[in-house]
PDB file of N, CA, C, O and CB in Angstrom:
ATOM      1  N   MET A   1     130.252 -84.905 167.118  1.00  0.00           N
ATOM      2  CA  MET A   1     131.529 -85.589 166.970  1.00  0.00           C
ATOM      3  C   MET A   1     132.605 -84.744 167.643  1.00  0.00           C
ATOM      4  O   MET A   1     132.752 -83.563 167.327  1.00  0.00           O
ATOM      5  CB  MET A   1     131.867 -85.840 165.464  1.00  0.00           C
ATOM      6  N   ASN A   2     133.340 -85.324 168.545  1.00  0.00           N
ATOM      7  CA  ASN A   2     134.455 -84.635 169.170  1.00  0.00           C
ATOM      8  C   ASN A   2     135.742 -85.253 168.656  1.00  0.00           C
ATOM      9  O   ASN A   2     136.126 -86.350 169.062  1.00  0.00           O
ATOM     10  CB  ASN A   2     134.374 -84.712 170.721  1.00  0.00           C
ATOM     11  N   GLY A   3     136.383 -84.557 167.785  1.00  0.00           N
ATOM     12  CA  GLY A   3     137.636 -85.036 167.225  1.00  0.00           C
ATOM     13  C   GLY A   3     138.540 -83.871 166.941  1.00  0.00           C
ATOM     14  O   GLY A   3     138.259 -82.735 167.324  1.00  0.00           O
ATOM     15  N   VAL A   4     139.619 -84.159 166.271  1.00  0.00           N
ATOM     16  CA  VAL A   4     140.599 -83.133 165.947  1.00  0.00           C
ATOM     17  C   VAL A   4     139.982 -82.024 165.096  1.00  0.00           C
ATOM     18  O   VAL A   4     140.497 -80.907 165.052  1.00  0.00           O
ATOM     19  CB  VAL A   4     141.789 -83.751 165.222  1.00  0.00           C
ATOM     20  N   PHE A   5     138.885 -82.338 164.427  1.00  0.00           N
ATOM     21  CA  PHE A   5     138.230 -81.383 163.542  1.00  0.00           C
ATOM     22  C   PHE A   5     137.329 -80.415 164.303  1.00  0.00           C
ATOM     23  O   PHE A   5     136.905 -79.401 163.747  1.00  0.00           O
ATOM     24  CB  PHE A   5     137.422 -82.119 162.497  1.00  0.00           C
ATOM     25  N   ASP A   6     137.034 -80.712 165.557  1.00  0.00           N
ATOM     26  CA  ASP A   6     136.083 -79.931 166.345  1.00  0.00           C
ATOM     27  C   ASP A   6     136.740 -79.308 167.570  1.00  0.00           C
ATOM     28  O   ASP A   6     136.319 -79.567 168.698  1.00  0.00           O
ATOM     29  CB  ASP A   6     134.915 -80.805 166.775  1.00  0.00           C
ATOM     30  N   LEU A   7     137.751 -78.505 167.363  1.00  0.00           N
ATOM     31  CA  LEU A   7     138.476 -77.901 168.479  1.00  0.00           C
ATOM     32  C   LEU A   7     137.931 -76.538 168.871  1.00  0.00           C
ATOM     33  O   LEU A   7     138.328 -75.992 169.901  1.00  0.00           O
ATOM     34  CB  LEU A   7     139.931 -77.775 168.133  1.00  0.00           C
ATOM     35  N   GLY A   8     137.039 -75.982 168.081  1.00  0.00           N
ATOM     36  CA  GLY A   8     136.493 -74.663 168.390  1.00  0.00           C
ATOM     37  C   GLY A   8     135.841 -74.635 169.763  1.00  0.00           C
ATOM     38  O   GLY A   8     135.017 -75.493 170.078  1.00  0.00           O
ATOM     39  N   GLY A   9     136.203 -73.663 170.573  1.00  0.00           N
ATOM     40  CA  GLY A   9     135.643 -73.523 171.906  1.00  0.00           C
ATOM     41  C   GLY A   9     136.294 -74.394 172.966  1.00  0.00           C
ATOM     42  O   GLY A   9     135.900 -74.345 174.131  1.00  0.00           O
ATOM     43  N   THR A  10     137.289 -75.193 172.581  1.00  0.00           N
ATOM     44  CA  THR A  10     137.982 -76.042 173.541  1.00  0.00           C
ATOM     45  C   THR A  10     138.853 -75.189 174.453  1.00  0.00           C
ATOM     46  O   THR A  10     139.579 -74.312 173.985  1.00  0.00           O
ATOM     47  CB  THR A  10     138.834 -77.104 172.816  1.00  0.00           C
ATOM     48  N   ASP A  11     138.779 -75.444 175.744  1.00  0.00           N
ATOM     49  CA  ASP A  11     139.591 -74.715 176.715  1.00  0.00           C
ATOM     50  C   ASP A  11     140.963 -75.367 176.869  1.00  0.00           C
ATOM     51  O   ASP A  11     141.126 -76.562 176.623  1.00  0.00           O
ATOM     52  CB  ASP A  11     138.877 -74.651 178.076  1.00  0.00           C
ATOM     53  N   GLY A  12     141.935 -74.573 177.275  1.00  0.00           N
ATOM     54  CA  GLY A  12     143.235 -75.099 177.654  1.00  0.00           C
ATOM     55  C   GLY A  12     144.221 -75.318 176.526  1.00  0.00           C
ATOM     56  O   GLY A  12     145.264 -75.934 176.740  1.00  0.00           O
ATOM     57  N   LEU A  13     143.925 -74.836 175.341  1.00  0.00           N
ATOM     58  CA  LEU A  13     144.850 -75.036 174.224  1.00  0.00           C
ATOM     59  C   LEU A  13     145.893 -73.929 174.133  1.00  0.00           C
ATOM     60  O   LEU A  13     146.809 -73.995 173.314  1.00  0.00           O
ATOM     61  CB  LEU A  13     144.081 -75.119 172.920  1.00  0.00           C
ATOM     62  N   GLY A  14     145.750 -72.927 174.967  1.00  0.00           N
ATOM     63  CA  GLY A  14     146.711 -71.833 174.954  1.00  0.00           C
ATOM     64  C   GLY A  14     146.378 -70.804 173.893  1.00  0.00           C
ATOM     65  O   GLY A  14     145.395 -70.940 173.165  1.00  0.00           O
ATOM     66  N   PRO A  15     147.207 -69.774 173.814  1.00  0.00           N
ATOM     67  CA  PRO A  15     146.945 -68.703 172.854  1.00  0.00           C
ATOM     68  C   PRO A  15     147.220 -69.145 171.416  1.00  0.00           C
ATOM     69  O   PRO A  15     148.005 -70.061 171.170  1.00  0.00           O
ATOM     70  CB  PRO A  15     147.791 -67.481 173.189  1.00  0.00           C
ATOM     71  N   VAL A  16     146.564 -68.483 170.489  1.00  0.00           N
ATOM     72  CA  VAL A  16     146.846 -68.703 169.076  1.00  0.00           C
ATOM     73  C   VAL A  16     148.123 -67.936 168.748  1.00  0.00           C
ATOM     74  O   VAL A  16     148.196 -66.722 168.938  1.00  0.00           O
ATOM     75  CB  VAL A  16     145.642 -68.245 168.162  1.00  0.00           C
ATOM     76  N   VAL A  17     149.112 -68.648 168.259  1.00  0.00           N
ATOM     77  CA  VAL A  17     150.394 -68.029 167.937  1.00  0.00           C
ATOM     78  C   VAL A  17     150.347 -67.525 166.500  1.00  0.00           C
ATOM     79  O   VAL A  17     150.074 -68.296 165.579  1.00  0.00           O
ATOM     80  CB  VAL A  17     151.573 -69.032 168.138  1.00  0.00           C
ATOM     81  N   THR A  18     150.606 -66.264 166.308  1.00  0.00           N
ATOM     82  CA  THR A  18     150.634 -65.687 164.964  1.00  0.00           C
ATOM     83  C   THR A  18     151.997 -65.071 164.704  1.00  0.00           C
ATOM     84  O   THR A  18     152.736 -64.730 165.628  1.00  0.00           O
ATOM     85  CB  THR A  18     149.519 -64.629 164.788  1.00  0.00           C
ATOM     86  N   GLU A  19     152.308 -64.940 163.434  1.00  0.00           N
ATOM     87  CA  GLU A  19     153.552 -64.300 163.030  1.00  0.00           C
ATOM     88  C   GLU A  19     153.278 -62.822 162.771  1.00  0.00           C
ATOM     89  O   GLU A  19     152.209 -62.459 162.281  1.00  0.00           O
ATOM     90  CB  GLU A  19     154.155 -64.987 161.767  1.00  0.00           C
ATOM     91  N   GLU A  20     154.233 -61.985 163.098  1.00  0.00           N
ATOM     92  CA  GLU A  20     154.107 -60.579 162.743  1.00  0.00           C
ATOM     93  C   GLU A  20     154.197 -60.480 161.223  1.00  0.00           C
ATOM     94  O   GLU A  20     155.079 -61.088 160.616  1.00  0.00           O
ATOM     95  CB  GLU A  20     155.212 -59.704 163.445  1.00  0.00           C
ATOM     96  N   ASN A  21     153.309 -59.732 160.613  1.00  0.00           N
ATOM     97  CA  ASN A  21     153.253 -59.575 159.151  1.00  0.00           C
ATOM     98  C   ASN A  21     153.059 -60.913 158.437  1.00  0.00           C
ATOM     99  O   ASN A  21     153.596 -61.131 157.352  1.00  0.00           O
ATOM    100  CB  ASN A  21     154.531 -58.904 158.646  1.00  0.00           C
ATOM    101  N   GLU A  22     152.294 -61.793 159.052  1.00  0.00           N
ATOM    102  CA  GLU A  22     152.037 -63.107 158.465  1.00  0.00           C
ATOM    103  C   GLU A  22     151.314 -62.943 157.129  1.00  0.00           C
ATOM    104  O   GLU A  22     150.346 -62.186 157.048  1.00  0.00           O
ATOM    105  CB  GLU A  22     151.202 -63.990 159.433  1.00  0.00           C
ATOM    106  N   PRO A  23     151.762 -63.634 156.080  1.00  0.00           N
ATOM    107  CA  PRO A  23     151.091 -63.499 154.785  1.00  0.00           C
ATOM    108  C   PRO A  23     149.718 -64.175 154.806  1.00  0.00           C
ATOM    109  O   PRO A  23     149.519 -65.170 155.503  1.00  0.00           O
ATOM    110  CB  PRO A  23     151.960 -64.103 153.665  1.00  0.00           C
ATOM    111  N   VAL A  24     148.794 -63.637 154.054  1.00  0.00           N
ATOM    112  CA  VAL A  24     147.471 -64.244 153.945  1.00  0.00           C
ATOM    113  C   VAL A  24     147.584 -65.582 153.228  1.00  0.00           C
ATOM    114  O   VAL A  24     146.958 -66.562 153.633  1.00  0.00           O
ATOM    115  CB  VAL A  24     146.489 -63.305 153.199  1.00  0.00           C
ATOM    116  N   PHE A  25     148.369 -65.625 152.180  1.00  0.00           N
ATOM    117  CA  PHE A  25     148.588 -66.844 151.409  1.00  0.00           C
ATOM    118  C   PHE A  25     150.077 -67.161 151.426  1.00  0.00           C
ATOM    119  O   PHE A  25     150.909 -66.266 151.276  1.00  0.00           O
ATOM    120  CB  PHE A  25     148.062 -66.694 149.946  1.00  0.00           C
ATOM    121  N   ARG A  26     150.408 -68.428 151.607  1.00  0.00           N
ATOM    122  CA  ARG A  26     151.817 -68.834 151.649  1.00  0.00           C
ATOM    123  C   ARG A  26     152.321 -69.294 150.282  1.00  0.00           C
ATOM    124  O   ARG A  26     153.528 -69.417 150.075  1.00  0.00           O
ATOM    125  CB  ARG A  26     152.009 -69.951 152.671  1.00  0.00           C
ATOM    126  N   ALA A  27     151.416 -69.545 149.363  1.00  0.00           N
ATOM    127  CA  ALA A  27     151.792 -69.958 148.009  1.00  0.00           C
ATOM    128  C   ALA A  27     150.791 -69.351 147.026  1.00  0.00           C
ATOM    129  O   ALA A  27     149.645 -69.082 147.386  1.00  0.00           O
ATOM    130  CB  ALA A  27     151.830 -71.526 147.879  1.00  0.00           C
ATOM    131  N   GLU A  28     151.225 -69.139 145.799  1.00  0.00           N
ATOM    132  CA  GLU A  28     150.359 -68.518 144.784  1.00  0.00           C
ATOM    133  C   GLU A  28     149.080 -69.317 144.542  1.00  0.00           C
ATOM    134  O   GLU A  28     148.013 -68.731 144.357  1.00  0.00           O
ATOM    135  CB  GLU A  28     151.118 -68.366 143.472  1.00  0.00           C
ATOM    136  N   TRP A  29     149.175 -70.661 144.541  1.00  0.00           N
ATOM    137  CA  TRP A  29     147.997 -71.471 144.240  1.00  0.00           C
ATOM    138  C   TRP A  29     146.912 -71.316 145.307  1.00  0.00           C
ATOM    139  O   TRP A  29     145.739 -71.552 145.021  1.00  0.00           O
ATOM    140  CB  TRP A  29     148.390 -72.938 144.110  1.00  0.00           C
ATOM    141  N   GLU A  30     147.279 -70.925 146.529  1.00  0.00           N
ATOM    142  CA  GLU A  30     146.286 -70.742 147.579  1.00  0.00           C
ATOM    143  C   GLU A  30     145.336 -69.586 147.253  1.00  0.00           C
ATOM    144  O   GLU A  30     144.168 -69.614 147.643  1.00  0.00           O
ATOM    145  CB  GLU A  30     146.977 -70.493 148.919  1.00  0.00           C
ATOM    146  N   LYS A  31     145.826 -68.583 146.548  1.00  0.00           N
ATOM    147  CA  LYS A  31     144.963 -67.470 146.131  1.00  0.00           C
ATOM    148  C   LYS A  31     143.855 -67.970 145.213  1.00  0.00           C
ATOM    149  O   LYS A  31     142.694 -67.586 145.357  1.00  0.00           O
ATOM    150  CB  LYS A  31     145.787 -66.374 145.422  1.00  0.00           C
ATOM    151  N   ALA A  32     144.224 -68.826 144.272  1.00  0.00           N
ATOM    152  CA  ALA A  32     143.238 -69.369 143.335  1.00  0.00           C
ATOM    153  C   ALA A  32     142.232 -70.261 144.060  1.00  0.00           C
ATOM    154  O   ALA A  32     141.035 -70.202 143.775  1.00  0.00           O
ATOM    155  CB  ALA A  32     143.938 -70.162 142.217  1.00  0.00           C
ATOM    156  N   ALA A  33     142.706 -71.084 144.993  1.00  0.00           N
ATOM    157  CA  ALA A  33     141.804 -71.957 145.749  1.00  0.00           C
ATOM    158  C   ALA A  33     140.789 -71.123 146.530  1.00  0.00           C
ATOM    159  O   ALA A  33     139.603 -71.451 146.563  1.00  0.00           O
ATOM    160  CB  ALA A  33     142.606 -72.866 146.710  1.00  0.00           C
ATOM    161  N   PHE A  34     141.252 -70.061 147.147  1.00  0.00           N
ATOM    162  CA  PHE A  34     140.372 -69.173 147.909  1.00  0.00           C
ATOM    163  C   PHE A  34     139.352 -68.504 146.985  1.00  0.00           C
ATOM    164  O   PHE A  34     138.169 -68.422 147.316  1.00  0.00           O
ATOM    165  CB  PHE A  34     141.198 -68.104 148.655  1.00  0.00           C
ATOM    166  N   ALA A  35     139.812 -68.031 145.837  1.00  0.00           N
ATOM    167  CA  ALA A  35     138.936 -67.327 144.895  1.00  0.00           C
ATOM    168  C   ALA A  35     137.862 -68.244 144.309  1.00  0.00           C
ATOM    169  O   ALA A  35     136.770 -67.776 143.988  1.00  0.00           O
ATOM    170  CB  ALA A  35     139.762 -66.722 143.769  1.00  0.00           C
ATOM    171  N   MET A  36     138.149 -69.529 144.166  1.00  0.00           N
ATOM    172  CA  MET A  36     137.202 -70.457 143.542  1.00  0.00           C
ATOM    173  C   MET A  36     136.215 -71.073 144.523  1.00  0.00           C
ATOM    174  O   MET A  36     135.185 -71.600 144.101  1.00  0.00           O
ATOM    175  CB  MET A  36     137.952 -71.551 142.852  1.00  0.00           C
ATOM    176  N   PHE A  37     136.500 -71.020 145.814  1.00  0.00           N
ATOM    177  CA  PHE A  37     135.660 -71.722 146.790  1.00  0.00           C
ATOM    178  C   PHE A  37     134.211 -71.230 146.782  1.00  0.00           C
ATOM    179  O   PHE A  37     133.300 -72.022 146.539  1.00  0.00           O
ATOM    180  CB  PHE A  37     136.243 -71.559 148.181  1.00  0.00           C
ATOM    181  N   ALA A  38     133.984 -69.961 147.038  1.00  0.00           N
ATOM    182  CA  ALA A  38     132.610 -69.439 147.136  1.00  0.00           C
ATOM    183  C   ALA A  38     131.835 -69.591 145.827  1.00  0.00           C
ATOM    184  O   ALA A  38     130.689 -70.040 145.864  1.00  0.00           O
ATOM    185  CB  ALA A  38     132.639 -67.969 147.542  1.00  0.00           C
ATOM    186  N   PRO A  39     132.409 -69.235 144.667  1.00  0.00           N
ATOM    187  CA  PRO A  39     131.650 -69.429 143.423  1.00  0.00           C
ATOM    188  C   PRO A  39     131.311 -70.900 143.161  1.00  0.00           C
ATOM    189  O   PRO A  39     130.237 -71.201 142.639  1.00  0.00           O
ATOM    190  CB  PRO A  39     132.438 -68.873 142.246  1.00  0.00           C
ATOM    191  N   SER A  40     132.202 -71.802 143.513  1.00  0.00           N
ATOM    192  CA  SER A  40     131.931 -73.235 143.326  1.00  0.00           C
ATOM    193  C   SER A  40     130.793 -73.691 144.230  1.00  0.00           C
ATOM    194  O   SER A  40     129.938 -74.476 143.820  1.00  0.00           O
ATOM    195  CB  SER A  40     133.196 -74.069 143.608  1.00  0.00           C
ATOM    196  N   PHE A  41     130.792 -73.195 145.455  1.00  0.00           N
ATOM    197  CA  PHE A  41     129.721 -73.518 146.393  1.00  0.00           C
ATOM    198  C   PHE A  41     128.388 -72.973 145.881  1.00  0.00           C
ATOM    199  O   PHE A  41     127.387 -73.689 145.867  1.00  0.00           O
ATOM    200  CB  PHE A  41     130.036 -72.947 147.793  1.00  0.00           C
ATOM    201  N   ARG A  42     128.377 -71.703 145.461  1.00  0.00           N
ATOM    202  CA  ARG A  42     127.138 -71.085 144.958  1.00  0.00           C
ATOM    203  C   ARG A  42     126.627 -71.772 143.699  1.00  0.00           C
ATOM    204  O   ARG A  42     125.420 -71.818 143.463  1.00  0.00           O
ATOM    205  CB  ARG A  42     127.366 -69.602 144.673  1.00  0.00           C
ATOM    206  N   ALA A  43     127.536 -72.307 142.889  1.00  0.00           N
ATOM    207  CA  ALA A  43     127.139 -72.991 141.658  1.00  0.00           C
ATOM    208  C   ALA A  43     126.603 -74.395 141.928  1.00  0.00           C
ATOM    209  O   ALA A  43     126.160 -75.078 141.004  1.00  0.00           O
ATOM    210  CB  ALA A  43     128.318 -73.067 140.701  1.00  0.00           C
ATOM    211  N   GLY A  44     126.641 -74.824 143.178  1.00  0.00           N
ATOM    212  CA  GLY A  44     126.106 -76.138 143.524  1.00  0.00           C
ATOM    213  C   GLY A  44     127.062 -77.288 143.285  1.00  0.00           C
ATOM    214  O   GLY A  44     126.639 -78.444 143.247  1.00  0.00           O
ATOM    215  N   LEU A  45     128.343 -76.997 143.121  1.00  0.00           N
ATOM    216  CA  LEU A  45     129.314 -78.066 142.886  1.00  0.00           C
ATOM    217  C   LEU A  45     129.536 -78.923 144.125  1.00  0.00           C
ATOM    218  O   LEU A  45     129.970 -80.070 144.015  1.00  0.00           O
ATOM    219  CB  LEU A  45     130.634 -77.477 142.429  1.00  0.00           C
ATOM    220  N   PHE A  46     129.244 -78.383 145.291  1.00  0.00           N
ATOM    221  CA  PHE A  46     129.304 -79.135 146.543  1.00  0.00           C
ATOM    222  C   PHE A  46     128.535 -78.359 147.599  1.00  0.00           C
ATOM    223  O   PHE A  46     128.256 -77.171 147.438  1.00  0.00           O
ATOM    224  CB  PHE A  46     130.782 -79.383 146.994  1.00  0.00           C
ATOM    225  N   GLY A  47     128.200 -79.044 148.676  1.00  0.00           N
ATOM    226  CA  GLY A  47     127.517 -78.410 149.801  1.00  0.00           C
ATOM    227  C   GLY A  47     128.408 -78.414 151.029  1.00  0.00           C
ATOM    228  O   GLY A  47     129.458 -79.055 151.050  1.00  0.00           O
ATOM    229  N   VAL A  48     127.982 -77.701 152.036  1.00  0.00           N
ATOM    230  CA  VAL A  48     128.761 -77.608 153.273  1.00  0.00           C
ATOM    231  C   VAL A  48     128.956 -78.986 153.897  1.00  0.00           C
ATOM    232  O   VAL A  48     130.046 -79.304 154.372  1.00  0.00           O
ATOM    233  CB  VAL A  48     128.071 -76.668 154.274  1.00  0.00           C
ATOM    234  N   ASP A  49     127.901 -79.807 153.897  1.00  0.00           N
ATOM    235  CA  ASP A  49     128.022 -81.138 154.491  1.00  0.00           C
ATOM    236  C   ASP A  49     129.041 -81.992 153.747  1.00  0.00           C
ATOM    237  O   ASP A  49     129.822 -82.706 154.376  1.00  0.00           O
ATOM    238  CB  ASP A  49     126.667 -81.838 154.500  1.00  0.00           C
ATOM    239  N   GLN A  50     129.046 -81.928 152.416  1.00  0.00           N
ATOM    240  CA  GLN A  50     130.033 -82.674 151.635  1.00  0.00           C
ATOM    241  C   GLN A  50     131.442 -82.182 151.936  1.00  0.00           C
ATOM    242  O   GLN A  50     132.372 -82.978 152.070  1.00  0.00           O
ATOM    243  CB  GLN A  50     129.739 -82.550 150.133  1.00  0.00           C
ATOM    244  N   PHE A  51     131.589 -80.886 152.039  1.00  0.00           N
ATOM    245  CA  PHE A  51     132.898 -80.301 152.310  1.00  0.00           C
ATOM    246  C   PHE A  51     133.418 -80.767 153.667  1.00  0.00           C
ATOM    247  O   PHE A  51     134.563 -81.204 153.783  1.00  0.00           O
ATOM    248  CB  PHE A  51     132.824 -78.763 152.262  1.00  0.00           C
ATOM    249  N   ARG A  52     132.581 -80.673 154.682  1.00  0.00           N
ATOM    250  CA  ARG A  52     132.991 -81.105 156.021  1.00  0.00           C
ATOM    251  C   ARG A  52     133.278 -82.605 156.051  1.00  0.00           C
ATOM    252  O   ARG A  52     134.241 -83.036 156.687  1.00  0.00           O
ATOM    253  CB  ARG A  52     131.906 -80.756 157.050  1.00  0.00           C
ATOM    254  N   HIS A  53     132.459 -83.399 155.376  1.00  0.00           N
ATOM    255  CA  HIS A  53     132.670 -84.846 155.338  1.00  0.00           C
ATOM    256  C   HIS A  53     134.043 -85.178 154.747  1.00  0.00           C
ATOM    257  O   HIS A  53     134.750 -86.046 155.258  1.00  0.00           O
ATOM    258  CB  HIS A  53     131.556 -85.531 154.521  1.00  0.00           C
ATOM    259  N   GLY A  54     134.410 -84.488 153.676  1.00  0.00           N
ATOM    260  CA  GLY A  54     135.722 -84.723 153.071  1.00  0.00           C
ATOM    261  C   GLY A  54     136.855 -84.434 154.034  1.00  0.00           C
ATOM    262  O   GLY A  54     137.842 -85.169 154.078  1.00  0.00           O
ATOM    263  N   ILE A  55     136.719 -83.375 154.799  1.00  0.00           N
ATOM    264  CA  ILE A  55     137.752 -83.029 155.777  1.00  0.00           C
ATOM    265  C   ILE A  55     137.774 -84.041 156.918  1.00  0.00           C
ATOM    266  O   ILE A  55     138.849 -84.440 157.367  1.00  0.00           O
ATOM    267  CB  ILE A  55     137.519 -81.610 156.329  1.00  0.00           C
ATOM    268  N   GLU A  56     136.612 -84.458 157.390  1.00  0.00           N
ATOM    269  CA  GLU A  56     136.552 -85.385 158.521  1.00  0.00           C
ATOM    270  C   GLU A  56     137.035 -86.784 158.164  1.00  0.00           C
ATOM    271  O   GLU A  56     137.341 -87.568 159.062  1.00  0.00           O
ATOM    272  CB  GLU A  56     135.144 -85.461 159.047  1.00  0.00           C
ATOM    273  N   LYS A  57     137.112 -87.119 156.882  1.00  0.00           N
ATOM    274  CA  LYS A  57     137.645 -88.418 156.469  1.00  0.00           C
ATOM    275  C   LYS A  57     139.166 -88.462 156.543  1.00  0.00           C
ATOM    276  O   LYS A  57     139.761 -89.537 156.467  1.00  0.00           O
ATOM    277  CB  LYS A  57     137.192 -88.744 155.057  1.00  0.00           C
ATOM    278  N   MET A  58     139.796 -87.305 156.692  1.00  0.00           N
ATOM    279  CA  MET A  58     141.257 -87.263 156.761  1.00  0.00           C
ATOM    280  C   MET A  58     141.757 -87.945 158.027  1.00  0.00           C
ATOM    281  O   MET A  58     141.083 -87.939 159.058  1.00  0.00           O
ATOM    282  CB  MET A  58     141.758 -85.813 156.708  1.00  0.00           C
ATOM    283  N   ASP A  59     142.937 -88.529 157.937  1.00  0.00           N
ATOM    284  CA  ASP A  59     143.623 -89.024 159.116  1.00  0.00           C
ATOM    285  C   ASP A  59     143.902 -87.820 160.023  1.00  0.00           C
ATOM    286  O   ASP A  59     144.386 -86.797 159.539  1.00  0.00           O
ATOM    287  CB  ASP A  59     144.952 -89.785 158.734  1.00  0.00           C
ATOM    288  N   PRO A  60     143.608 -87.917 161.324  1.00  0.00           N
ATOM    289  CA  PRO A  60     143.807 -86.765 162.213  1.00  0.00           C
ATOM    290  C   PRO A  60     145.226 -86.188 162.185  1.00  0.00           C
ATOM    291  O   PRO A  60     145.398 -84.970 162.231  1.00  0.00           O
ATOM    292  CB  PRO A  60     143.471 -87.160 163.618  1.00  0.00           C
ATOM    293  N   ALA A  61     146.230 -87.041 162.112  1.00  0.00           N
ATOM    294  CA  ALA A  61     147.612 -86.542 162.069  1.00  0.00           C
ATOM    295  C   ALA A  61     147.854 -85.762 160.781  1.00  0.00           C
ATOM    296  O   ALA A  61     148.508 -84.719 160.797  1.00  0.00           O
ATOM    297  CB  ALA A  61     148.623 -87.712 162.183  1.00  0.00           C
ATOM    298  N   GLU A  62     147.327 -86.267 159.664  1.00  0.00           N
ATOM    299  CA  GLU A  62     147.476 -85.562 158.384  1.00  0.00           C
ATOM    300  C   GLU A  62     146.756 -84.213 158.435  1.00  0.00           C
ATOM    301  O   GLU A  62     147.263 -83.210 157.932  1.00  0.00           O
ATOM    302  CB  GLU A  62     146.921 -86.424 157.216  1.00  0.00           C
ATOM    303  N   TYR A  63     145.577 -84.199 159.045  1.00  0.00           N
ATOM    304  CA  TYR A  63     144.805 -82.961 159.177  1.00  0.00           C
ATOM    305  C   TYR A  63     145.609 -81.896 159.915  1.00  0.00           C
ATOM    306  O   TYR A  63     145.672 -80.746 159.483  1.00  0.00           O
ATOM    307  CB  TYR A  63     143.482 -83.228 159.912  1.00  0.00           C
ATOM    308  N   LEU A  64     146.217 -82.283 161.024  1.00  0.00           N
ATOM    309  CA  LEU A  64     146.964 -81.323 161.833  1.00  0.00           C
ATOM    310  C   LEU A  64     148.240 -80.848 161.151  1.00  0.00           C
ATOM    311  O   LEU A  64     148.710 -79.743 161.422  1.00  0.00           O
ATOM    312  CB  LEU A  64     147.303 -81.933 163.169  1.00  0.00           C
ATOM    313  N   LEU A  65     148.806 -81.668 160.270  1.00  0.00           N
ATOM    314  CA  LEU A  65     150.056 -81.304 159.602  1.00  0.00           C
ATOM    315  C   LEU A  65     149.851 -80.577 158.276  1.00  0.00           C
ATOM    316  O   LEU A  65     150.789 -79.973 157.755  1.00  0.00           O
ATOM    317  CB  LEU A  65     150.876 -82.537 159.367  1.00  0.00           C
ATOM    318  N   SER A  66     148.638 -80.626 157.721  1.00  0.00           N
ATOM    319  CA  SER A  66     148.405 -79.995 156.421  1.00  0.00           C
ATOM    320  C   SER A  66     148.019 -78.535 156.597  1.00  0.00           C
ATOM    321  O   SER A  66     147.458 -78.139 157.618  1.00  0.00           O
ATOM    322  CB  SER A  66     147.311 -80.742 155.644  1.00  0.00           C
ATOM    323  N   ASN A  67     148.335 -77.740 155.571  1.00  0.00           N
ATOM    324  CA  ASN A  67     147.898 -76.350 155.654  1.00  0.00           C
ATOM    325  C   ASN A  67     146.432 -76.266 155.233  1.00  0.00           C
ATOM    326  O   ASN A  67     145.879 -77.220 154.685  1.00  0.00           O
ATOM    327  CB  ASN A  67     148.787 -75.429 154.763  1.00  0.00           C
ATOM    328  N   TYR A  68     145.828 -75.154 155.485  1.00  0.00           N
ATOM    329  CA  TYR A  68     144.391 -74.982 155.268  1.00  0.00           C
ATOM    330  C   TYR A  68     143.968 -75.324 153.842  1.00  0.00           C
ATOM    331  O   TYR A  68     142.973 -76.020 153.642  1.00  0.00           O
ATOM    332  CB  TYR A  68     143.989 -73.557 155.586  1.00  0.00           C
ATOM    333  N   TYR A  69     144.704 -74.850 152.868  1.00  0.00           N
ATOM    334  CA  TYR A  69     144.298 -75.026 151.474  1.00  0.00           C
ATOM    335  C   TYR A  69     144.655 -76.391 150.907  1.00  0.00           C
ATOM    336  O   TYR A  69     144.208 -76.727 149.811  1.00  0.00           O
ATOM    337  CB  TYR A  69     144.924 -73.963 150.628  1.00  0.00           C
ATOM    338  N   ALA A  70     145.439 -77.181 151.610  1.00  0.00           N
ATOM    339  CA  ALA A  70     145.824 -78.502 151.116  1.00  0.00           C
ATOM    340  C   ALA A  70     144.828 -79.578 151.522  1.00  0.00           C
ATOM    341  O   ALA A  70     144.982 -80.732 151.121  1.00  0.00           O
ATOM    342  CB  ALA A  70     147.203 -78.866 151.624  1.00  0.00           C
ATOM    343  N   ARG A  71     143.826 -79.239 152.294  1.00  0.00           N
ATOM    344  CA  ARG A  71     142.855 -80.236 152.733  1.00  0.00           C
ATOM    345  C   ARG A  71     142.000 -80.661 151.543  1.00  0.00           C
ATOM    346  O   ARG A  71     141.814 -79.888 150.604  1.00  0.00           O
ATOM    347  CB  ARG A  71     141.965 -79.682 153.881  1.00  0.00           C
ATOM    348  N   PRO A  72     141.485 -81.880 151.581  1.00  0.00           N
ATOM    349  CA  PRO A  72     140.850 -82.459 150.389  1.00  0.00           C
ATOM    350  C   PRO A  72     139.604 -81.728 149.921  1.00  0.00           C
ATOM    351  O   PRO A  72     138.914 -81.044 150.676  1.00  0.00           O
ATOM    352  CB  PRO A  72     140.497 -83.875 150.656  1.00  0.00           C
ATOM    353  N   ARG A  73     139.358 -81.913 148.634  1.00  0.00           N
ATOM    354  CA  ARG A  73     138.129 -81.387 148.039  1.00  0.00           C
ATOM    355  C   ARG A  73     136.968 -82.269 148.467  1.00  0.00           C
ATOM    356  O   ARG A  73     137.174 -83.435 148.804  1.00  0.00           O
ATOM    357  CB  ARG A  73     138.232 -81.321 146.482  1.00  0.00           C
ATOM    358  N   PRO A  74     135.779 -81.749 148.461  1.00  0.00           N
ATOM    359  CA  PRO A  74     134.617 -82.565 148.818  1.00  0.00           C
ATOM    360  C   PRO A  74     134.369 -83.643 147.778  1.00  0.00           C
ATOM    361  O   PRO A  74     134.593 -83.438 146.585  1.00  0.00           O
ATOM    362  CB  PRO A  74     133.371 -81.689 148.971  1.00  0.00           C
ATOM    363  N   SER A  75     133.903 -84.798 148.246  1.00  0.00           N
ATOM    364  CA  SER A  75     133.555 -85.870 147.312  1.00  0.00           C
ATOM    365  C   SER A  75     132.173 -85.595 146.751  1.00  0.00           C
ATOM    366  O   SER A  75     131.333 -84.995 147.421  1.00  0.00           O
ATOM    367  CB  SER A  75     133.604 -87.264 148.004  1.00  0.00           C
ATOM    368  N   ARG A  76     131.940 -86.029 145.535  1.00  0.00           N
ATOM    369  CA  ARG A  76     130.637 -85.797 144.905  1.00  0.00           C
ATOM    370  C   ARG A  76     129.872 -87.076 144.814  1.00  0.00           C
ATOM    371  O   ARG A  76     128.748 -87.089 144.313  1.00  0.00           O
ATOM    372  CB  ARG A  76     130.793 -85.185 143.520  1.00  0.00           C
TER     373      ARG A  76
END
């Protein structure tokens, strides 16, 4: 599938722009989301395919405008 979700390795997008001293998390709740992801995956609450499917169901414009941690949870 070639869509907005599959930009890895695409040529011509220019450099990745980063902020000096950019914070790892922009909001407190993002820390909790990050901390819960791996244990939830290991516990079998969802699989990689389910997770990717949930993200790929997003409207492409919404995907590009949302921050990393605001993307949807996998469907069960």
